[in-house]
Backbone as ProteinMPNN parsed JSONL, in Angstrom:
{"seq_chain_A": "MKEAHISVPENWIVQGDFEPESGYRAMQQILNQQHRPTAVFCGGDIMAMGAICAADEMGLRVPQDISLIGYDNVRNAAISARR", "coords_chain_A": {"N_chain_A": [[48.638, -39.558, 29.636], [48.84, -40.775, 31.551], [51.069, -40.275, 32.543], [51.002, -37.304, 33.084], [48.979, -37.79, 35.298], [46.281, -37.744, 34.744], [43.107, -38.726, 34.856], [41.442, -41.09, 32.921], [38.143, -42.184, 32.163], [37.284, -45.409, 31.91], [35.267, -45.959, 30.016], [35.338, -44.23, 28.301], [37.15, -44.947, 26.542], [37.397, -46.785, 23.47], [37.36, -48.927, 21.455], [38.033, -49.653, 17.814], [38.387, -49.996, 14.167], [40.071, -48.587, 12.451], [38.479, -47.907, 10.07], [36.223, -45.527, 8.687], [33.577, -45.948, 9.399], [33.513, -47.374, 12.045], [35.095, -44.885, 13.512], [32.748, -43.332, 13.655], [30.853, -44.758, 14.954], [32.148, -45.479, 17.139], [32.516, -42.412, 18.05], [29.521, -42.041, 18.423], [29.031, -43.891, 20.672], [30.8, -42.069, 22.571], [29.688, -40.065, 22.664], [26.941, -40.376, 23.438], [27.253, -40.962, 26.093], [26.785, -39.732, 29.938], [28.568, -38.356, 30.809], [30.459, -36.274, 29.064], [33.578, -36.423, 27.075], [35.904, -33.714, 26.636], [37.739, -33.468, 24.575], [38.437, -35.552, 21.872], [40.641, -38.405, 20.897], [41.556, -39.943, 18.254], [42.373, -43.418, 16.315], [43.59, -42.765, 13.804], [43.416, -40.563, 10.954], [41.168, -41.332, 9.023], [39.495, -42.654, 10.773], [38.952, -40.537, 12.56], [37.748, -38.634, 10.688], [34.926, -40.347, 10.387], [34.219, -40.006, 12.716], [34.031, -37.1, 13.125], [31.527, -36.79, 11.541], [29.699, -38.193, 12.982], [29.858, -36.468, 15.355], [28.724, -33.939, 14.069], [26.303, -34.805, 13.492], [24.963, -34.756, 15.94], [24.78, -32.43, 16.43], [27.247, -30.96, 17.282], [30.042, -29.06, 16.919], [32.867, -29.586, 15.34], [36.116, -27.671, 15.749], [34.581, -26.171, 17.751], [32.942, -26.834, 19.755], [33.731, -29.572, 20.658], [36.698, -31.178, 20.916], [38.886, -32.611, 18.656], [41.293, -35.199, 17.609], [43.21, -36.718, 14.875], [45.576, -38.706, 13.328], [48.114, -39.443, 10.591], [47.79, -38.086, 8.768], [46.699, -38.206, 6.19], [45.777, -37.326, 2.927], [42.791, -36.396, 2.128], [41.749, -35.812, 4.758], [42.683, -33.113, 5.233], [40.647, -31.435, 4.074], [38.238, -32.599, 4.74], [37.104, -31.748, 7.011], [36.324, -28.792, 7.03], [34.603, -26.108, 6.984]], "CA_chain_A": [[47.788, -39.283, 30.039], [49.034, -41.192, 32.828], [52.536, -39.427, 32.931], [50.25, -36.393, 33.525], [48.26, -37.999, 36.636], [45.156, -37.45, 34.443], [42.439, -40.095, 34.855], [40.581, -41.219, 31.98], [37.186, -42.909, 32.453], [37.295, -46.761, 30.825], [33.962, -45.636, 29.231], [36.029, -43.159, 27.217], [38.058, -45.588, 25.682], [36.536, -47.327, 22.784], [38.24, -49.675, 20.058], [37.826, -49.538, 16.373], [39.287, -50.923, 13.275], [40.55, -47.56, 11.542], [37.622, -47.273, 9.141], [35.532, -44.218, 9.105], [32.253, -46.3, 10.058], [34.327, -47.227, 13.085], [34.983, -43.959, 13.968], [31.335, -42.848, 13.598], [30.25, -45.625, 15.639], [32.677, -44.975, 18.59], [32.162, -41.342, 18.533], [28.19, -42.111, 18.908], [29.056, -44.303, 21.901], [31.302, -42.022, 23.734], [28.838, -38.988, 22.888], [25.844, -40.821, 24.522], [27.488, -40.908, 27.598], [25.966, -38.915, 30.27], [29.371, -37.612, 30.783], [31.474, -36.32, 27.595], [34.794, -35.634, 27.054], [35.936, -32.231, 26.157], [38.49, -34.194, 23.605], [38.452, -37.241, 21.373], [41.956, -38.969, 20.251], [41.141, -41.088, 17.213], [43.36, -43.892, 16.129], [44.016, -42.226, 12.636], [42.418, -39.559, 10.538], [40.265, -41.991, 8.676], [38.53, -42.574, 11.937], [38.505, -39.244, 12.786], [36.606, -38.567, 9.549], [33.649, -40.803, 10.757], [33.878, -39.458, 14.347], [33.4, -35.977, 12.418], [30.371, -37.103, 10.839], [28.81, -38.392, 14.333], [29.38, -35.44, 16.162], [27.855, -33.255, 13.375], [24.612, -34.908, 13.59], [24.308, -34.712, 17.186], [24.755, -31.13, 16.649], [28.402, -30.437, 17.89], [30.962, -28.498, 16.103], [34.422, -29.76, 15.831], [36.542, -27.731, 17.091], [33.89, -25.366, 18.829], [32.189, -27.766, 20.62], [34.715, -30.445, 21.163], [38.1, -31.135, 20.211], [39.163, -34.023, 18.011], [42.621, -35.499, 16.966], [43.415, -38.087, 14.081], [46.678, -38.552, 12.7], [48.395, -39.951, 9.612], [47.941, -36.766, 7.69], [45.791, -38.508, 4.941], [45.141, -36.378, 2.156], [41.23, -35.937, 2.367], [41.307, -35.378, 6.177], [42.713, -31.58, 5.561], [39.745, -30.722, 3.526], [36.888, -32.982, 5.016], [36.111, -30.742, 8.199], [36.401, -27.472, 6.692], [33.183, -25.329, 6.727]], "C_chain_A": [[48.332, -39.446, 31.658], [50.569, -40.675, 33.521], [51.843, -38.072, 33.382], [49.488, -36.46, 34.685], [46.832, -37.406, 36.117], [44.275, -38.793, 34.283], [41.457, -40.03, 33.381], [39.502, -42.277, 32.069], [37.444, -44.183, 31.489], [36.285, -46.67, 29.882], [34.503, -44.714, 28.111], [36.491, -43.949, 26.448], [37.424, -46.799, 24.442], [37.5, -48.047, 21.857], [37.421, -49.675, 18.877], [38.804, -50.254, 15.647], [39.864, -50.311, 12.193], [39.607, -47.401, 10.604], [36.621, -46.219, 9.495], [34.121, -44.782, 9.659], [32.354, -46.575, 11.544], [34.524, -46.052, 14.032], [33.776, -43.339, 14.335], [30.841, -43.52, 14.704], [30.897, -45.561, 17.477], [32.417, -43.558, 19.05], [30.577, -41.336, 19.264], [28.349, -42.562, 20.441], [29.535, -43.28, 22.998], [30.204, -40.516, 23.57], [27.568, -39.205, 23.461], [25.817, -41.229, 25.704], [26.74, -39.83, 28.548], [27.084, -37.537, 30.667], [30.514, -37.514, 29.85], [32.566, -35.754, 27.947], [34.928, -34.293, 26.544], [36.912, -32.788, 24.627], [38.503, -35.319, 23.127], [40.042, -37.581, 20.409], [41.319, -39.938, 19.437], [42.406, -41.892, 16.591], [43.871, -43.92, 14.894], [42.865, -41.229, 12.208], [41.459, -39.932, 9.631], [39.248, -42.393, 9.66], [38.078, -41.188, 12.173], [37.24, -38.482, 11.807], [35.203, -38.912, 9.795], [33.302, -40.218, 11.861], [33.279, -37.846, 14.206], [32.073, -35.826, 12.469], [29.453, -37.211, 12.111], [28.69, -37.113, 15.13], [28.547, -34.395, 15.519], [26.331, -33.32, 13.479], [24.321, -35.131, 14.657], [24.66, -33.23, 17.581], [26.087, -30.01, 17.21], [29.338, -30.126, 16.625], [32.265, -28.752, 16.429], [35.292, -28.168, 15.081], [35.909, -26.91, 18.294], [33.413, -25.733, 19.82], [33.01, -28.787, 21.423], [35.713, -30.932, 20.253], [38.654, -32.659, 19.563], [40.529, -33.983, 17.402], [42.575, -36.897, 16.524], [44.776, -37.374, 14.023], [46.837, -39.285, 11.895], [48.596, -38.788, 8.63], [47.432, -37.206, 6.519], [45.392, -37.388, 4.249], [43.987, -35.782, 2.119], [41.21, -35.379, 3.422], [41.587, -33.944, 6.093], [41.492, -30.992, 4.992], [38.391, -31.547, 4.019], [36.31, -32.361, 6.258], [35.999, -29.478, 8.06], [34.901, -27.055, 6.5], [33.136, -23.832, 6.437]], "O_chain_A": [[48.287, -38.653, 32.598], [50.971, -40.728, 34.683], [52.406, -37.722, 34.419], [49.216, -35.393, 35.236], [46.204, -36.669, 36.877], [44.691, -39.777, 33.672], [40.9, -39.022, 32.945], [39.96, -43.42, 32.052], [37.8, -43.963, 30.331], [36.424, -47.339, 28.858], [33.899, -44.608, 27.044], [36.206, -43.642, 25.291], [36.953, -47.805, 24.972], [38.545, -47.446, 21.604], [36.193, -49.696, 18.954], [39.744, -50.912, 16.094], [40.19, -50.919, 11.173], [39.923, -46.372, 10.006], [36.247, -46.123, 10.664], [33.511, -44.015, 10.404], [31.487, -46.14, 12.302], [34.185, -46.151, 15.211], [33.772, -42.766, 15.425], [30.325, -42.785, 15.546], [30.311, -45.589, 18.559], [32.129, -43.358, 20.23], [30.359, -40.807, 20.354], [27.932, -41.851, 21.355], [29.036, -43.327, 24.122], [30.029, -39.932, 24.639], [27.032, -38.24, 24.007], [24.881, -41.708, 26.344], [26.053, -39.007, 27.943], [26.817, -36.342, 30.794], [31.388, -38.376, 29.761], [32.721, -34.876, 28.796], [33.948, -33.784, 25.999], [36.525, -32.288, 23.571], [38.586, -36.259, 23.917], [40.361, -36.971, 19.389], [40.544, -40.747, 19.949], [43.419, -41.241, 16.336], [44.583, -44.88, 14.6], [41.786, -41.05, 12.772], [40.739, -39.005, 9.261], [38.083, -42.45, 9.267], [36.925, -40.804, 11.979], [36.18, -37.963, 12.157], [34.307, -38.106, 9.544], [32.13, -39.892, 12.049], [32.369, -37.391, 14.897], [31.463, -35.021, 13.172], [28.541, -36.401, 12.276], [27.6, -36.709, 15.533], [27.67, -33.88, 16.214], [25.464, -32.447, 13.531], [23.292, -35.802, 14.742], [24.804, -32.847, 18.742], [26.026, -28.805, 17.456], [29.371, -30.781, 15.583], [32.827, -28.353, 17.45], [34.973, -27.737, 13.973], [36.37, -26.861, 19.435], [33.405, -25.037, 20.835], [32.978, -28.843, 22.653], [35.572, -31.066, 19.037], [38.725, -33.679, 20.248], [40.943, -33.0, 16.788], [42.198, -37.895, 17.139], [45.134, -36.246, 14.362], [45.972, -40.161, 11.894], [49.526, -38.696, 7.83], [47.755, -36.473, 5.584], [44.731, -36.508, 4.801], [44.019, -34.552, 2.074], [40.656, -34.281, 3.383], [40.846, -33.273, 6.811], [41.23, -29.89, 5.473], [37.353, -31.033, 3.601], [35.107, -32.463, 6.502], [35.53, -28.883, 9.03], [34.125, -27.755, 5.849], [32.055, -23.274, 6.247]]}, "name": "protein", "num_of_chains": 1, "seq": "MKEAHISVPENWIVQGDFEPESGYRAMQQILNQQHRPTAVFCGGDIMAMGAICAADEMGLRVPQDISLIGYDNVRNAAISARR"}
């Protein structure tokens, strides 16, 4: 983001512990802000699964309403977001 000269508000950066509950709480914190990002990068697929649950509970669909990026390519991630 820095190389592309794109600023990221500090309150959009939320730390987690790589567990699904952490991704869930972080996504809630991000989505409860007045100005939401259009995309969220998670520290791994496991956190992303929790983030998807939080977005879903708030009535947001991934990827239609918000983009969500995870990585690790864990086996269950591929099927966790299918609708």
